ZAKERO-548214 format. One record per atom (N, C-alpha, C): x, y, z; atom name; residue in one letter. Coordinates in nm, 3 decimals. Layout:
N
xx: X; yy: Y; zz: Z; a: CA; r: A
...
This chain:
97
xx: -0.188; yy: -5.956; zz: -6.114; a: N; r: M
xx: -0.311; yy: -6.021; zz: -6.075; a: CA; r: M
xx: -0.284; yy: -6.104; zz: -5.949; a: C; r: M
xx: -0.368; yy: -6.086; zz: -5.848; a: N; r: A
xx: -0.355; yy: -6.160; zz: -5.722; a: CA; r: A
xx: -0.421; yy: -6.296; zz: -5.735; a: C; r: A
xx: -0.363; yy: -6.392; zz: -5.666; a: N; r: V
xx: -0.419; yy: -6.526; zz: -5.663; a: CA; r: V
xx: -0.482; yy: -6.547; zz: -5.525; a: C; r: V
xx: -0.609; yy: -6.586; zz: -5.524; a: N; r: L
xx: -0.679; yy: -6.611; zz: -5.399; a: CA; r: L
xx: -0.700; yy: -6.760; zz: -5.383; a: C; r: L
xx: -0.660; yy: -6.813; zz: -5.270; a: N; r: A
xx: -0.680; yy: -6.956; zz: -5.243; a: CA; r: A
xx: -0.824; yy: -6.980; zz: -5.199; a: C; r: A
xx: -0.886; yy: -7.079; zz: -5.255; a: N; r: K
xx: -1.022; yy: -7.120; zz: -5.218; a: CA; r: K
xx: -1.021; yy: -7.270; zz: -5.196; a: C; r: K
xx: -1.106; yy: -7.316; zz: -5.106; a: N; r: W
xx: -1.121; yy: -7.458; zz: -5.080; a: CA; r: W
xx: -1.262; yy: -7.499; zz: -5.118; a: C; r: W
xx: -1.273; yy: -7.614; zz: -5.181; a: N; r: M
xx: -1.402; yy: -7.661; zz: -5.228; a: CA; r: M
xx: -1.445; yy: -7.782; zz: -5.147; a: C; r: M
xx: -1.569; yy: -7.780; zz: -5.104; a: N; r: C
xx: -1.628; yy: -7.892; zz: -5.032; a: CA; r: C
xx: -1.644; yy: -8.009; zz: -5.129; a: C; r: C
xx: -1.608; yy: -8.128; zz: -5.087; a: N; r: D
xx: -1.614; yy: -8.246; zz: -5.172; a: CA; r: D
xx: -1.757; yy: -8.284; zz: -5.210; a: C; r: D
xx: -1.851; yy: -8.259; zz: -5.125; a: N; r: R
xx: -1.987; yy: -8.311; zz: -5.145; a: CA; r: R
xx: -2.074; yy: -8.225; zz: -5.235; a: C; r: R
xx: -2.062; yy: -8.091; zz: -5.227; a: N; r: D
xx: -2.151; yy: -8.007; zz: -5.308; a: CA; r: D
xx: -2.081; yy: -7.894; zz: -5.381; a: C; r: D
xx: -1.949; yy: -7.899; zz: -5.387; a: N; r: D
xx: -1.868; yy: -7.801; zz: -5.460; a: CA; r: D
xx: -1.882; yy: -7.658; zz: -5.409; a: C; r: D
xx: -1.923; yy: -7.640; zz: -5.284; a: N; r: T
xx: -1.930; yy: -7.509; zz: -5.223; a: CA; r: T
xx: -1.787; yy: -7.461; zz: -5.196; a: C; r: T
xx: -1.762; yy: -7.333; zz: -5.220; a: N; r: M
xx: -1.627; yy: -7.277; zz: -5.204; a: CA; r: M
xx: -1.613; yy: -7.205; zz: -5.070; a: C; r: M
xx: -1.493; yy: -7.217; zz: -5.010; a: N; r: F
xx: -1.463; yy: -7.154; zz: -4.881; a: CA; r: F
xx: -1.332; yy: -7.079; zz: -4.889; a: C; r: F
xx: -1.316; yy: -6.982; zz: -4.800; a: N; r: D
xx: -1.193; yy: -6.903; zz: -4.795; a: CA; r: D
xx: -1.081; yy: -6.973; zz: -4.719; a: C; r: D
xx: -1.116; yy: -7.074; zz: -4.636; a: N; r: N
xx: -1.010; yy: -7.146; zz: -4.566; a: CA; r: N
xx: -1.043; yy: -7.294; zz: -4.553; a: C; r: N
xx: -0.939; yy: -7.374; zz: -4.536; a: N; r: K
xx: -0.952; yy: -7.519; zz: -4.535; a: CA; r: K
xx: -1.032; yy: -7.568; zz: -4.414; a: C; r: K
xx: -1.015; yy: -7.506; zz: -4.300; a: N; r: K
xx: -1.084; yy: -7.548; zz: -4.178; a: CA; r: K
xx: -1.236; yy: -7.540; zz: -4.196; a: C; r: K
xx: -1.284; yy: -7.428; zz: -4.251; a: N; r: D
xx: -1.428; yy: -7.413; zz: -4.273; a: CA; r: D
xx: -1.480; yy: -7.512; zz: -4.377; a: C; r: D
xx: -1.401; yy: -7.537; zz: -4.480; a: N; r: A
xx: -1.442; yy: -7.633; zz: -4.584; a: CA; r: A
xx: -1.455; yy: -7.774; zz: -4.526; a: C; r: A
xx: -1.358; yy: -7.813; zz: -4.444; a: N; r: E
xx: -1.363; yy: -7.947; zz: -4.384; a: CA; r: E
xx: -1.478; yy: -7.959; zz: -4.284; a: C; r: E
xx: -1.503; yy: -7.855; zz: -4.206; a: N; r: A
xx: -1.614; yy: -7.858; zz: -4.110; a: CA; r: A
xx: -1.747; yy: -7.868; zz: -4.183; a: C; r: A
xx: -1.762; yy: -7.794; zz: -4.292; a: N; r: Y
xx: -1.885; yy: -7.799; zz: -4.372; a: CA; r: Y
xx: -1.903; yy: -7.937; zz: -4.434; a: C; r: Y
xx: -1.795; yy: -7.994; zz: -4.484; a: N; r: D
xx: -1.800; yy: -8.127; zz: -4.544; a: CA; r: D
xx: -1.841; yy: -8.232; zz: -4.440; a: C; r: D
xx: -1.788; yy: -8.222; zz: -4.319; a: N; r: K
xx: -1.825; yy: -8.315; zz: -4.212; a: CA; r: K
xx: -1.972; yy: -8.299; zz: -4.173; a: C; r: K
xx: -2.020; yy: -8.173; zz: -4.171; a: N; r: M
xx: -2.160; yy: -8.148; zz: -4.139; a: CA; r: M
xx: -2.250; yy: -8.211; zz: -4.245; a: C; r: M
xx: -2.212; yy: -8.198; zz: -4.373; a: N; r: L
xx: -2.291; yy: -8.258; zz: -4.480; a: CA; r: L
xx: -2.290; yy: -8.411; zz: -4.471; a: C; r: L
xx: -2.175; yy: -8.467; zz: -4.433; a: N; r: E
xx: -2.166; yy: -8.613; zz: -4.418; a: CA; r: E
xx: -2.257; yy: -8.661; zz: -4.306; a: C; r: E
xx: -2.259; yy: -8.590; zz: -4.194; a: N; r: L
xx: -2.348; yy: -8.625; zz: -4.084; a: CA; r: L
xx: -2.493; yy: -8.611; zz: -4.127; a: C; r: L
xx: -2.525; yy: -8.504; zz: -4.198; a: N; r: G
xx: -2.660; yy: -8.483; zz: -4.249; a: CA; r: G
xx: -2.703; yy: -8.596; zz: -4.342; a: C; r: G
xx: -2.611; yy: -8.643; zz: -4.425; a: N; r: E
xx: -2.640; yy: -8.754; zz: -4.516; a: CA; r: E
xx: -2.672; yy: -8.881; zz: -4.439; a: C; r: E
xx: -2.599; yy: -8.906; zz: -4.331; a: N; r: Q
xx: -2.625; yy: -9.024; zz: -4.249; a: CA; r: Q
xx: -2.759; yy: -9.013; zz: -4.176; a: C; r: Q
xx: -2.790; yy: -8.894; zz: -4.125; a: N; r: F
xx: -2.921; yy: -8.873; zz: -4.063; a: CA; r: F
xx: -3.032; yy: -8.896; zz: -4.166; a: C; r: F
xx: -3.013; yy: -8.845; zz: -4.287; a: N; r: S
xx: -3.113; yy: -8.862; zz: -4.393; a: CA; r: S
xx: -3.136; yy: -9.009; zz: -4.425; a: C; r: S
xx: -3.028; yy: -9.084; zz: -4.436; a: N; r: A
xx: -3.038; yy: -9.227; zz: -4.466; a: CA; r: A
xx: -3.112; yy: -9.299; zz: -4.353; a: C; r: A
xx: -3.084; yy: -9.262; zz: -4.230; a: N; r: L
xx: -3.151; yy: -9.322; zz: -4.116; a: CA; r: L
xx: -3.301; yy: -9.292; zz: -4.120; a: C; r: L
xx: -3.336; yy: -9.168; zz: -4.148; a: N; r: L
xx: -3.478; yy: -9.131; zz: -4.157; a: CA; r: L
xx: -3.550; yy: -9.207; zz: -4.268; a: C; r: L
xx: -3.489; yy: -9.215; zz: -4.385; a: N; r: E
xx: -3.550; yy: -9.286; zz: -4.496; a: CA; r: E
xx: -3.566; yy: -9.435; zz: -4.467; a: C; r: E
xx: -3.471; yy: -9.490; zz: -4.392; a: N; r: K
xx: -3.475; yy: -9.633; zz: -4.359; a: CA; r: K
xx: -3.589; yy: -9.664; zz: -4.262; a: C; r: K
xx: -3.614; yy: -9.574; zz: -4.167; a: N; r: H
xx: -3.709; yy: -9.604; zz: -4.060; a: CA; r: H
xx: -3.845; yy: -9.536; zz: -4.074; a: C; r: H
xx: -3.857; yy: -9.440; zz: -4.164; a: N; r: L
xx: -3.985; yy: -9.373; zz: -4.186; a: CA; r: L
xx: -4.026; yy: -9.393; zz: -4.332; a: C; r: L
xx: -4.118; yy: -9.483; zz: -4.353; a: N; r: S
xx: -4.155; yy: -9.519; zz: -4.489; a: CA; r: S
xx: -4.228; yy: -9.409; zz: -4.565; a: C; r: S
xx: -4.290; yy: -9.316; zz: -4.495; a: N; r: N
xx: -4.368; yy: -9.213; zz: -4.562; a: CA; r: N
xx: -4.292; yy: -9.082; zz: -4.584; a: C; r: N
xx: -4.162; yy: -9.078; zz: -4.560; a: N; r: I
xx: -4.084; yy: -8.957; zz: -4.581; a: CA; r: I
xx: -4.017; yy: -8.964; zz: -4.718; a: C; r: I
xx: -4.020; yy: -8.852; zz: -4.791; a: N; r: D
xx: -3.953; yy: -8.854; zz: -4.921; a: CA; r: D
xx: -3.807; yy: -8.809; zz: -4.904; a: C; r: D
xx: -3.729; yy: -8.826; zz: -5.008; a: N; r: A
xx: -3.585; yy: -8.800; zz: -5.002; a: CA; r: A
xx: -3.554; yy: -8.654; zz: -4.971; a: C; r: A
xx: -3.632; yy: -8.562; zz: -5.025; a: N; r: V
xx: -3.607; yy: -8.419; zz: -5.002; a: CA; r: V
xx: -3.632; yy: -8.384; zz: -4.856; a: C; r: V
xx: -3.742; yy: -8.432; zz: -4.801; a: N; r: Q
xx: -3.773; yy: -8.406; zz: -4.660; a: CA; r: Q
xx: -3.667; yy: -8.468; zz: -4.570; a: C; r: Q
xx: -3.626; yy: -8.589; zz: -4.601; a: N; r: A
xx: -3.524; yy: -8.657; zz: -4.521; a: CA; r: A
xx: -3.392; yy: -8.579; zz: -4.525; a: C; r: A
xx: -3.355; yy: -8.529; zz: -4.644; a: N; r: E
xx: -3.232; yy: -8.453; zz: -4.656; a: CA; r: E
xx: -3.239; yy: -8.322; zz: -4.579; a: C; r: E
xx: -3.350; yy: -8.251; zz: -4.591; a: N; r: E
xx: -3.365; yy: -8.124; zz: -4.519; a: CA; r: E
xx: -3.358; yy: -8.145; zz: -4.368; a: C; r: E
xx: -3.426; yy: -8.248; zz: -4.320; a: N; r: F
xx: -3.425; yy: -8.274; zz: -4.176; a: CA; r: F
xx: -3.288; yy: -8.324; zz: -4.131; a: C; r: F
xx: -3.223; yy: -8.405; zz: -4.213; a: N; r: G
xx: -3.089; yy: -8.453; zz: -4.181; a: CA; r: G
xx: -2.990; yy: -8.338; zz: -4.168; a: C; r: G
xx: -2.997; yy: -8.242; zz: -4.260; a: N; r: I
xx: -2.908; yy: -8.126; zz: -4.254; a: CA; r: I
xx: -2.942; yy: -8.040; zz: -4.133; a: C; r: I
xx: -3.070; yy: -8.024; zz: -4.103; a: N; r: L
xx: -3.111; yy: -7.948; zz: -3.985; a: CA; r: L
xx: -3.053; yy: -8.011; zz: -3.858; a: C; r: L
xx: -3.061; yy: -8.142; zz: -3.847; a: N; r: L
xx: -3.004; yy: -8.211; zz: -3.732; a: CA; r: L
xx: -2.852; yy: -8.193; zz: -3.726; a: C; r: L
xx: -2.787; yy: -8.208; zz: -3.841; a: N; r: A
xx: -2.641; yy: -8.197; zz: -3.845; a: CA; r: A
xx: -2.593; yy: -8.056; zz: -3.808; a: C; r: A
xx: -2.663; yy: -7.954; zz: -3.859; a: N; r: K
xx: -2.623; yy: -7.816; zz: -3.829; a: CA; r: K
xx: -2.643; yy: -7.782; zz: -3.683; a: C; r: K
xx: -2.731; yy: -7.852; zz: -3.616; a: N; r: N
xx: -2.764; yy: -7.823; zz: -3.476; a: CA; r: N
xx: -2.722; yy: -7.936; zz: -3.383; a: C; r: N
xx: -2.617; yy: -8.008; zz: -3.420; a: N; r: K
xx: -2.578; yy: -8.126; zz: -3.344; a: CA; r: K
xx: -2.544; yy: -8.095; zz: -3.198; a: C; r: K
xx: -2.482; yy: -7.981; zz: -3.172; a: N; r: E
xx: -2.447; yy: -7.948; zz: -3.033; a: CA; r: E
xx: -2.573; yy: -7.927; zz: -2.948; a: C; r: E
xx: -2.672; yy: -7.858; zz: -3.002; a: N; r: L
xx: -2.798; yy: -7.842; zz: -2.930; a: CA; r: L
xx: -2.865; yy: -7.976; zz: -2.906; a: C; r: L
xx: -2.862; yy: -8.062; zz: -3.006; a: N; r: I
xx: -2.926; yy: -8.193; zz: -2.994; a: CA; r: I
xx: -2.853; yy: -8.280; zz: -2.892; a: C; r: I
xx: -2.721; yy: -8.275; zz: -2.892; a: N; r: I
xx: -2.643; yy: -8.351; zz: -2.793; a: CA; r: I
xx: -2.679; yy: -8.305; zz: -2.652; a: C; r: I
xx: -2.684; yy: -8.173; zz: -2.631; a: N; r: N
xx: -2.718; yy: -8.121; zz: -2.498; a: CA; r: N
xx: -2.863; yy: -8.151; zz: -2.461; a: C; r: N
xx: -2.952; yy: -8.152; zz: -2.559; a: N; r: A
xx: -3.092; yy: -8.189; zz: -2.532; a: CA; r: A
xx: -3.101; yy: -8.334; zz: -2.487; a: C; r: A
xx: -3.023; yy: -8.420; zz: -2.549; a: N; r: C
xx: -3.022; yy: -8.562; zz: -2.511; a: CA; r: C
xx: -2.960; yy: -8.584; zz: -2.374; a: C; r: C
xx: -2.880; yy: -8.491; zz: -2.329; a: N; r: K
xx: -2.816; yy: -8.502; zz: -2.198; a: CA; r: K
xx: -2.902; yy: -8.443; zz: -2.086; a: C; r: K
xx: -3.030; yy: -8.415; zz: -2.117; a: N; r: G
xx: -3.119; yy: -8.371; zz: -2.011; a: CA; r: G
xx: -3.168; yy: -8.229; zz: -2.022; a: C; r: G
xx: -3.143; yy: -8.164; zz: -2.135; a: N; r: R
xx: -3.191; yy: -8.027; zz: -2.152; a: CA; r: R
xx: -3.277; yy: -8.018; zz: -2.279; a: C; r: R
xx: -3.390; yy: -8.088; zz: -2.282; a: N; r: P
xx: -3.473; yy: -8.092; zz: -2.404; a: CA; r: P
xx: -3.528; yy: -7.956; zz: -2.445; a: C; r: P
xx: -3.534; yy: -7.862; zz: -2.353; a: N; r: E
xx: -3.585; yy: -7.729; zz: -2.387; a: CA; r: E
xx: -3.496; yy: -7.658; zz: -2.490; a: C; r: E
xx: -3.373; yy: -7.703; zz: -2.505; a: N; r: L
xx: -3.283; yy: -7.643; zz: -2.603; a: CA; r: L
xx: -3.331; yy: -7.663; zz: -2.747; a: C; r: L
xx: -3.411; yy: -7.766; zz: -2.769; a: N; r: L
xx: -3.462; yy: -7.791; zz: -2.904; a: CA; r: L
xx: -3.551; yy: -7.678; zz: -2.952; a: C; r: L
xx: -3.607; yy: -7.602; zz: -2.860; a: N; r: A
xx: -3.689; yy: -7.486; zz: -2.898; a: CA; r: A
xx: -3.602; yy: -7.376; zz: -2.959; a: C; r: A
xx: -3.471; yy: -7.381; zz: -2.937; a: N; r: D
xx: -3.379; yy: -7.281; zz: -2.992; a: CA; r: D
xx: -3.352; yy: -7.302; zz: -3.141; a: C; r: D
xx: -3.392; yy: -7.417; zz: -3.194; a: N; r: I
xx: -3.373; yy: -7.443; zz: -3.337; a: CA; r: I
xx: -3.488; yy: -7.374; zz: -3.409; a: C; r: I
xx: -3.456; yy: -7.263; zz: -3.473; a: N; r: G
xx: -3.560; yy: -7.181; zz: -3.534; a: CA; r: G
xx: -3.574; yy: -7.202; zz: -3.683; a: C; r: G
xx: -3.661; yy: -7.120; zz: -3.741; a: N; r: E
xx: -3.683; yy: -7.122; zz: -3.885; a: CA; r: E
xx: -3.557; yy: -7.071; zz: -3.956; a: C; r: E
xx: -3.541; yy: -7.112; zz: -4.080; a: N; r: G
xx: -3.431; yy: -7.063; zz: -4.161; a: CA; r: G
xx: -3.298; yy: -7.129; zz: -4.133; a: C; r: G
xx: -3.298; yy: -7.242; zz: -4.063; a: N; r: Q
xx: -3.174; yy: -7.309; zz: -4.031; a: CA; r: Q
xx: -3.106; yy: -7.372; zz: -4.152; a: C; r: Q
xx: -3.178; yy: -7.387; zz: -4.261; a: N; r: L
xx: -3.122; yy: -7.453; zz: -4.379; a: CA; r: L
xx: -3.058; yy: -7.355; zz: -4.476; a: C; r: L
xx: -3.038; yy: -7.232; zz: -4.436; a: N; r: Q
xx: -2.976; yy: -7.135; zz: -4.524; a: CA; r: Q
xx: -2.827; yy: -7.160; zz: -4.532; a: C; r: Q
xx: -2.765; yy: -7.114; zz: -4.639; a: N; r: V
xx: -2.621; yy: -7.127; zz: -4.658; a: CA; r: V
xx: -2.549; yy: -7.040; zz: -4.556; a: C; r: V
xx: -2.441; yy: -7.091; zz: -4.503; a: N; r: E
xx: -2.363; yy: -7.019; zz: -4.404; a: CA; r: E
xx: -2.303; yy: -6.892; zz: -4.464; a: C; r: E
xx: -2.270; yy: -6.794; zz: -4.379; a: N; r: D
xx: -2.214; yy: -6.667; zz: -4.424; a: CA; r: D
xx: -2.076; yy: -6.681; zz: -4.487; a: C; r: D
xx: -1.999; yy: -6.783; zz: -4.445; a: N; r: N
xx: -1.863; yy: -6.797; zz: -4.495; a: CA; r: N
xx: -1.856; yy: -6.877; zz: -4.625; a: C; r: N
xx: -1.969; yy: -6.909; zz: -4.684; a: N; r: V
xx: -1.973; yy: -6.985; zz: -4.807; a: CA; r: V
xx: -1.973; yy: -6.890; zz: -4.926; a: C; r: V
xx: -1.884; yy: -6.914; zz: -5.020; a: N; r: T
xx: -1.880; yy: -6.835; zz: -5.142; a: CA; r: T
xx: -1.945; yy: -6.916; zz: -5.253; a: C; r: T
xx: -2.057; yy: -6.867; zz: -5.309; a: N; r: P
xx: -2.122; yy: -6.943; zz: -5.416; a: CA; r: P
xx: -2.029; yy: -6.957; zz: -5.536; a: C; r: P
xx: -2.031; yy: -7.072; zz: -5.597; a: N; r: L
xx: -1.950; yy: -7.099; zz: -5.715; a: CA; r: L
xx: -2.027; yy: -7.053; zz: -5.837; a: C; r: L
xx: -1.974; yy: -6.954; zz: -5.908; a: N; r: V
xx: -2.041; yy: -6.897; zz: -6.023; a: CA; r: V
xx: -1.948; yy: -6.904; zz: -6.143; a: C; r: V
xx: -1.998; yy: -6.953; zz: -6.255; a: N; r: A
xx: -1.917; yy: -6.960; zz: -6.377; a: CA; r: A
xx: -1.910; yy: -6.823; zz: -6.441; a: C; r: A
xx: -1.792; yy: -6.785; zz: -6.484; a: N; r: E
xx: -1.776; yy: -6.657; zz: -6.551; a: CA; r: E
xx: -1.810; yy: -6.672; zz: -6.698; a: C; r: E
xx: -1.873; yy: -6.570; zz: -6.754; a: N; r: A
xx: -1.911; yy: -6.575; zz: -6.895; a: CA; r: A
xx: -1.800; yy: -6.529; zz: -6.984; a: C; r: A
């Protein structure tokens, strides 16, 4: 029987095939959490789910947002629908029966 190494994200128990991807995903979730907290603090009419979704959207697209802030706001139009989907390199954690 072969042993396969998997790395688990600390924040949501998502499994990855390599440590680098797991750490990058964990950092993205941490940034998303901070964006969510900022939104909830400053927008009284936003609920926690909306704040989390928008925080993750911002975190996943941080490079586009950074470049938009540096004078290229048209890049924000590149953030399309479906940005909140799970990445291709994520292995869902499934319990065996």
